C-alpha positions, 0 to 999 in steps of 0.5 A, a space after each residue: 410791025 411783027 406781032 409779038 409772041 407772048 414769051 413769059 406770059 404765054 401760060 397765063 390763062 392755063 390753069 393746068 400749068 400750075 401742076 407739073 403734068 400741064 406745065 410740061 404739056 406746054 414745053 415746061 421744063 424743057 429749058 431745065 432738061 436742056 441745062 443739065 446736058 450742058 456744063 455749069 460753065 456753059 449755062 452761064 455763059 448762054 445767060 451772059 450771051 443773051 444780054 439778060 439785065 435783071 428785071 428787079 430794078 437795077 438792071 444788073 447783067 445777070 449772067 455777070 452776076 452769076 459769074 461772080 460766084 466762087 467755083 470752089 467754096 467750103 461753104 454751100 452756095 444758095 440761089 435767093 429769088 426776090 420775090 418781095 415786090 413791094 415797090 408801089 405800083 408794081 404787080 408783075 412778079 405776082 402775075 407770074 407766080 400765081 399763073 405760072 409757078 413752075 416757070 419760076 421753080 425751072 428758072 431757079 433750078 436752072 441757076 442752082 445748076 449753073 452755079 452749083 447751089 443745092 438750095 433756093 429760098 424764094 423770099 416772097 412778101 407777106 401780103 402775097 399770101 395766095 401767090 405763096 400757096 400756089 408756089 408751095 403747092 408747086 414745090 411740092 408737086 415738083 418734089 413728087 414729080 422728080 423735078 426737085 430733091 436728091 436727083 432733079 430730073 434723075 441727072 444726079 443733081 440735087 436741089 431744094 426749094 423753099 419758100 419763105 415769107 417776109 413781113 410787109 417791109 419795103 426794105 426787105 426788097 433790098 437784097 442785103 436787107 432780105 437777107 438779114 430777114 431771111 436769116 431771121 434778123 431784123 430787115 436792114 441793109 448791110 454795108 457792102 462790100 463784101 457782096 452776096 455773091 462772096 458773103 450772102 445767105 448765111 455768111 455763104 456765096 449766094 445769087 440774088 434775082 427777081 422772079 421775072 429775071 429767073 423766068 427769063 432763063 429757062 427761055 434763053 437756054 431752051 431757045 438760045 441767046 440769039 433768040 433772046 437778043 433778037 428781041 429788044 431795042 440793042 445789045 444792052 436792052 434785050 428779051 421781053 419784058 412785063 410792064 406794070 401800068 396803072 393809074 388813070 388808064 382805061 385797062 390797068 394791068 400787066 402787059 408783055 411787050 419787047 423791052 423798049 416799047 414805047 410809052 405811047 404803045 403801052 398806053 394804048 395797050 391799056 385802052 389809053 387814058 381814062 375817059 379820054 383825058 390828057 396825059 399830065 405826067 407818068 411815073 415810068 418805074 415804080 415809085 422810086 422813079 423821077 417823074 416824067 411829062 407829055 413831052 415823053 410820050 413816045 419814049 422807049 421804056 428800056 434801062 438806057 433810054 429812060 435813064 437819059 431822059 431822066 428817069 430809070 425803068 426800074 421795076 416797070 411799074 408805070 404809074 399814069 397821071 392825067 390833068 386831074 392830078 396835083 403832082 405836089 400831093 402825089 409826091 407828097 404821098 410817095 415821100 411819106 411812103 419812103 419816110 415811113 419805110 426807111 429802117 432808120 440806120 442811116 442818117 441821110 435817109 432817116 432825117 432826109 425823108 422825114 423833111 421831105 414829106 414834112 416841106 410837101 406837106 406844109 406846100 400842099 397845106 398853103 404854108 409854103 414859100 418859094 424857099 422850100 423849092 431850093 430846100 427841097 432840091 438841097 435835101 434831094 442832093 444831101 440823101 441821093 448816093 449818101 445813104 447806105 442803101 438805094 432807098 435814099 436815092 429811091 426817095 429823092 427821085 421823085 421829089 428831085 423830078 417834081 422840083 426840076 421839071 414841075 416848078 410851076 405846080 409848086 409855085 401854083 400852090 404857093 400863090 394859091 395858099 394851098 392845093 389848087 386842086 382840092 376839089 378834084 380827083 387825086 392820084 394817090 400811089 398806094 401806101 
């Protein structure tokens, strides 16, 4: 197999790239310079042709999303970068913002040129104080160097950029909840349609993209759509991908691979299982993805193959669990998180997440019965597809997979009268 050349993480470990001069020395802003010689529609078509899909979780085609922005508008257009990264287990965007902030600035500016937006808001989660400070310093430097402002790189295109710090609510990772928060309101999802491309930030046409998605754009413009398509598994899964792997692995961290890397190869990148333990389960796409077992060890981690396996790639936050883990307890912790973070606006999510946590807590503490298995499944069906935003589906994912794939684990709790793993170490996703 040919050696993979890092693309998104190529500047990690080179602190000089936090300044414009150092970033340019390593090839930075070449993509923006090239984009400004192209017609905006040409930029959109190049991103379309690359096959780039959103790296924030949904996997929606990036160029197609840009094309939804109306060409003519009596309102200003906006680029909003979703840097909330609140999915438990996810920390890839943090690496990009802290280590290579100008890569994100460049991607945002290209997106602005492509759709005719003069303003970018980078909405970053409140806990990312260091990353926000790094970004703000880089933006100031970009203004001083003429990369941003009244005439981007001297080409007459105006583009301004601002960092907006959130307050740590998971629901603000949902794009319309993010917009509400950006506008100074309570972060609750909006009813769709209308979609943000038509009525987004401040009632104006808006493109919302994830950090990693926007960081891919300069490389597509500089090196071409065909080059980008040459990385990955097929025409629907293209380009480099950052995977954040944590849990019972020897070297947790962020690893860059072509999208579609087999889970086993990613696990090897992280040094294998911690202490040589046996793999019991893993979550391929953050807390909202269904749990998979050892039979999926060689699963290609791309959008379509993971979906066929019954889970989702999501944010590519891969959480690994060994044989010491109590899956009922781990799922209960996830349900507790979703119950706590539900905005409470719609009944299926508000009530369903609460009941899932209560039932799993009862099973864990020894009060469960076989009827709880059926009831958990029914609650998942009542929530999934019926909530105002995707949080309901996210909350149902782990519980549904526990019931479907690890029924024996639940039955052990019922037979044992509580958790049979009580004297062993637990895997507890951060809440």
